[in-house]
C-alpha positions in Angstrom: -18.1 21.8 -23.6 -16.0 18.8 -24.5 -16.5 16.1 -27.0 -15.1 18.0 -30.0 -11.9 19.0 -28.2 -10.4 22.3 -27.3 -10.3 25.3 -29.7 -6.8 26.2 -28.4 -3.5 24.6 -29.2 -1.3 23.5 -26.2 0.5 26.8 -26.6 -2.8 28.7 -26.2 -3.1 29.9 -29.8 -6.3 29.6 -31.8 -6.4 26.5 -33.9 -6.8 27.1 -37.6 -9.3 24.5 -38.7 -9.7 24.2 -42.5 -13.0 23.2 -44.1 -12.1 19.9 -45.7 -13.1 18.9 -49.2 -15.2 16.1 -47.6 -17.0 18.5 -45.3 -17.8 20.7 -48.3 -18.9 17.7 -50.4 -21.2 16.5 -47.6 -22.7 20.0 -47.3 -23.3 20.0 -51.1 -24.7 16.5 -51.1 -27.0 17.4 -48.2 -28.3 20.4 -50.1 -29.0 18.6 -53.4 -32.4 17.2 -53.8 -34.4 15.7 -56.8 -32.9 16.6 -60.1 -30.0 18.4 -58.4 -32.3 21.3 -57.3 -32.3 22.9 -53.8 -34.8 24.4 -51.6 -34.3 28.1 -50.7 -33.3 27.1 -47.2 -30.9 24.4 -48.4 -29.4 26.8 -50.9 -28.8 29.5 -48.2 -27.3 26.9 -45.8 -24.8 25.8 -48.5 -23.8 29.4 -49.3 -23.4 30.0 -45.5 -21.0 27.0 -45.2 -19.1 28.0 -48.4 -18.8 31.7 -47.2 -16.6 30.6 -44.3 -13.9 28.9 -46.4 -11.7 32.0 -46.4 -11.7 32.8 -42.7 -9.5 31.5 -39.9 -11.5 28.7 -38.2 -12.2 29.7 -34.6 -14.1 26.4 -33.9 -14.3 22.9 -35.3 -17.8 23.4 -36.5 -18.1 24.8 -40.1 -21.7 25.9 -39.7 -20.8 27.9 -36.6 -17.8 29.4 -38.2 -20.0 30.6 -41.1 -22.5 32.2 -38.7 -19.6 34.0 -36.9 -18.1 35.2 -40.1 -21.4 36.6 -41.2 -22.0 38.3 -37.9 -18.6 39.8 -37.5 -18.4 41.0 -41.2 -21.8 42.6 -40.9 -21.0 44.3 -37.6 -17.7 45.6 -38.9 -19.4 47.0 -42.0 -22.1 48.7 -39.9 -19.8 50.2 -37.3 -16.8 51.1 -39.5 -14.1 52.8 -37.4 -16.1 52.3 -34.3 -15.4 48.6 -34.5 -12.4 47.5 -32.4 -12.4 43.7 -32.1 -14.5 40.6 -31.6 -13.7 37.6 -29.4 -15.2 34.3 -28.3 -15.3 33.8 -24.5 -17.0 31.2 -22.4 -16.8 27.5 -23.2 -15.3 28.1 -26.7 -12.4 30.0 -25.0 -11.7 27.9 -21.9 -12.4 24.6 -23.6 -14.8 21.7 -22.9 -17.3 23.0 -25.5 -19.7 20.7 -27.4 -22.7 21.1 -29.7 -24.9 22.0 -26.8 -22.7 25.0 -25.7 -23.7 28.6 -25.9 -21.6 30.7 -28.2 -20.5 33.5 -26.0 -18.9 36.6 -27.7 -17.6 40.0 -26.8 -17.5 42.8 -29.4 -15.4 45.8 -28.5 -16.4 49.2 -29.8 -14.6 52.5 -29.6 -17.2 54.3 -27.6 -20.8 54.1 -26.5 -23.1 53.0 -29.4 -25.4 55.7 -30.8 -29.1 55.1 -31.2 -28.6 54.7 -34.9 -25.8 52.2 -34.5 -28.0 50.2 -32.1 -30.9 50.2 -34.6 -28.6 48.9 -37.3 -27.2 46.2 -35.0 -30.8 45.1 -34.1 -31.5 44.5 -37.8 -28.3 42.5 -38.1 -29.0 40.3 -35.1 -32.6 39.6 -36.3 -31.2 38.5 -39.7 -28.5 36.4 -38.1 -31.0 34.7 -35.9 -32.9 33.6 -39.0 -29.9 31.9 -40.7 -30.3 28.2 -41.6 -28.1 27.0 -38.8 -29.0 26.0 -35.3 -25.9 27.9 -34.1 -27.5 31.2 -35.1 -30.0 30.8 -32.2 -27.3 30.0 -29.6 -25.3 33.3 -29.8 -24.9 35.3 -26.6 -22.8 38.3 -25.9 -22.3 42.0 -25.3 -20.9 45.2 -26.9 -18.2 46.6 -24.7 -17.0 50.2 -25.1 -13.2 49.9 -24.9 -12.8 52.2 -21.9 -15.4 50.2 -19.9 -13.8 46.9 -20.9 -10.4 48.0 -19.6 -11.8 49.6 -16.4 -12.8 46.8 -14.0 -14.4 49.4 -11.7 -17.2 49.8 -14.2 -18.7 46.3 -13.8 -22.1 47.7 -12.9 -22.4 49.6 -16.2 -25.1 48.2 -18.5 -24.1 47.1 -21.9 -25.9 46.3 -25.1 -26.5 42.5 -24.7 -27.8 39.6 -26.8 -29.3 36.9 -24.6 -29.1 33.3 -25.6 -32.0 32.4 -27.8 -32.8 36.1 -28.4 -32.7 38.2 -31.6 -32.8 41.6 -29.8 -30.2 43.6 -28.0 -31.1 44.9 -24.5 -29.3 46.8 -21.8 -27.8 44.4 -19.2 -24.8 43.9 -16.9 -24.8 40.2 -17.7 -21.3 40.1 -19.4 -19.8 43.0 -17.5 -17.9 41.0 -15.0 -14.4 40.3 -13.9 -14.9 36.6 -14.9 -15.6 37.6 -18.5 -12.7 40.0 -18.6 -10.3 37.3 -17.3 -11.5 34.8 -19.9 -11.3 37.2 -22.7 -7.8 38.4 -21.8 -6.3 35.0 -21.0 -8.2 32.7 -23.4 -10.3 34.8 -25.7 -10.5 33.4 -29.3 -9.8 36.3 -31.6 -12.4 36.7 -34.4 -11.2 40.1 -35.5 -9.1 42.9 -34.1 -6.0 43.1 -31.9 -4.9 40.5 -29.3 -7.4 40.8 -26.3 -4.4 41.1 -24.0 -3.8 44.6 -25.4 -7.4 45.7 -24.5 -7.5 44.5 -20.9 -5.3 44.6 -17.8 -4.7 41.5 -15.8 -7.5 40.7 -13.3 -6.1 40.1 -9.7 -7.0 36.7 -8.4 -8.3 38.1 -5.1 -10.7 40.4 -7.0 -11.8 37.5 -9.1 -12.5 35.3 -6.1 -14.4 38.0 -4.4 -16.7 38.5 -7.4 -17.3 34.8 -7.6 -18.2 34.5 -3.9 -20.6 37.5 -4.1 -22.3 36.1 -7.2 -22.8 32.7 -5.5 -24.3 34.4 -2.4 -26.4 37.1 -4.2 -27.8 34.9 -7.0 -28.3 32.0 -4.5 -30.4 34.4 -2.3 -32.5 35.3 -5.4 -33.1 31.7 -6.2 -34.1 30.8 -2.6 -36.3 33.8 -2.2 -38.2 33.3 -5.4 -37.8 29.7 -6.5 -40.8 29.5 -8.7 -39.3 31.6 -11.5 -36.6 28.9 -11.8 -38.9 25.9 -11.5 -38.3 24.5 -15.0 -36.0 21.8 -16.4 -33.6 24.3 -18.0 -33.0 26.4 -14.9 -32.9 23.4 -12.6 -29.9 21.9 -14.5 -28.4 25.4 -15.2 -28.3 26.2 -11.5 -26.6 22.9 -10.5 -23.9 23.2 -13.1 -23.2 26.8 -12.5 -22.8 26.3 -8.7 -20.4 23.4 -9.4 -18.4 25.7 -11.8 -18.4 28.7 -9.4 -17.2 26.6 -6.5 -14.5 25.1 -8.7 -13.4 28.5 -9.9 -13.4 29.9 -6.4 -11.0 27.2 -5.3 -8.8 27.2 -8.4 -8.7 31.0 -8.6 -9.5 31.1 -12.4 -12.6 30.5 -14.5 -13.2 27.1 -16.0 -15.9 25.2 -17.8 -19.2 23.6 -16.6 -17.8 20.2 -17.4 -14.7 20.8 -15.4 -16.8 22.2 -12.5 -19.1 19.2 -12.6 -16.3 16.7 -12.6 -14.5 18.5 -9.8 -17.7 18.8 -7.7 -18.4 15.0 -8.0 -15.0 14.1 -6.5 -14.7 17.1 -4.0 -18.1 17.7 -2.6 -20.4 15.3 -0.7 -20.8 12.2 -2.9 -24.6 12.4 -2.2 -24.7 15.2 -4.9 -23.2 13.1 -7.7 -26.5 11.8 -9.2 -28.0 15.3 -9.1 -25.0 16.6 -11.0 -25.1 13.8 -13.6 -28.8 14.4 -14.3 -28.1 18.2 -14.6 -25.4 17.5 -17.2 -27.7 15.1 -19.1 -30.4 17.9 -19.1 -28.3 20.4 -21.1 -29.7 19.6 -24.6 -32.6 21.5 -26.1 -32.8 24.5 -23.7 -35.6 26.2 -25.7 -37.7 23.1 -24.9 -36.5 22.5 -21.4 -37.3 26.1 -20.3 -41.0 25.5 -21.0 -41.1 22.2 -19.1 -41.5 21.9 -15.4 -38.6 20.6 -13.3 -38.7 17.3 -11.6 -40.1 18.2 -8.2 -37.6 16.0 -6.3 -34.6 17.3 -8.3 -35.7 20.9 -7.9 -35.9 20.6 -4.1 -32.5 18.9 -4.1 -31.2 21.8 -6.2 -32.3 24.3 -3.6 -30.5 22.3 -0.9 -27.5 22.1 -3.2 -27.4 25.8 -3.5 -27.5 26.3 0.2 -24.8 23.7 0.7 -22.4 25.2 -1.9 -22.9 28.7 -0.4 -21.9 27.3 3.0 -18.9 25.6 1.5 -17.8 28.8 -0.2 -18.0 30.7 3.1 -16.0 27.9 4.8 -13.4 28.0 2.1 -13.1 31.8 2.3 -12.7 31.7 6.1 -10.0 29.0 5.8 -8.0 30.9 3.2 -8.2 34.2 5.2 -7.0 32.3 8.3 -3.9 31.2 6.4 
């Protein structure tokens, strides 16, 4: 989340980024090898970049825009009238994204997907995962029936969900939260379909804060009760950055980015945590490798203490705000 800048203009509208002749030339040059011939993978990569030239650019990354165009076009063709809209949420919506960010999406459908529709989508996601772009392995998102998306009382309903680094849809409540609804409604980057504000009602800030506090408490208890499942480099950094972000969002009353949360935590929480936060941020690249490597033992124990400290801080904040 950050180095490339925001995908929103100051007015909140999606930026229309055009694929420059230089970018296309570089892609072509990269693909050309001895005698002007290309390998099959290079040829498919070049076609992927070229295929996105006609779409409104939702991000500053041509390769990612091409992957998104392929995904959304394929899903629209497969679902027909059942397709309602598609939107980026997460870091590409709230800003502070970079080349290490997940690509979080929400696809809205008219009703619950049928078995045959899910089977077709599984084929699409397996194909997309194999595209010659690293971004194709960093997609994460859910299919929301329109009625469930609008009704915030259905946050416990499982959705068809694509996990980061996966090529298969599974049932999960991962994206079915008030935080996701808020981000989609207020900052969602439209890939196709109507404005997201027409599909969602505003999320009350009190309800948003309550969900954030409950997530901090319940997830923290899971981590503390069974720490071994999180004892790898990926989860160690992921936990630190997410607790920074959740505490920041709780205080601010609106969802933000991991970068904003980390910067806020370093100047707001005990300065003793600053080095741990910095190391967590530096540990974001290559999650597929990091998840297979053990966490630094000292940092992991510090992470567990950090979780306890932030949960206490969230309770203190809630008590203070209730008193006022």
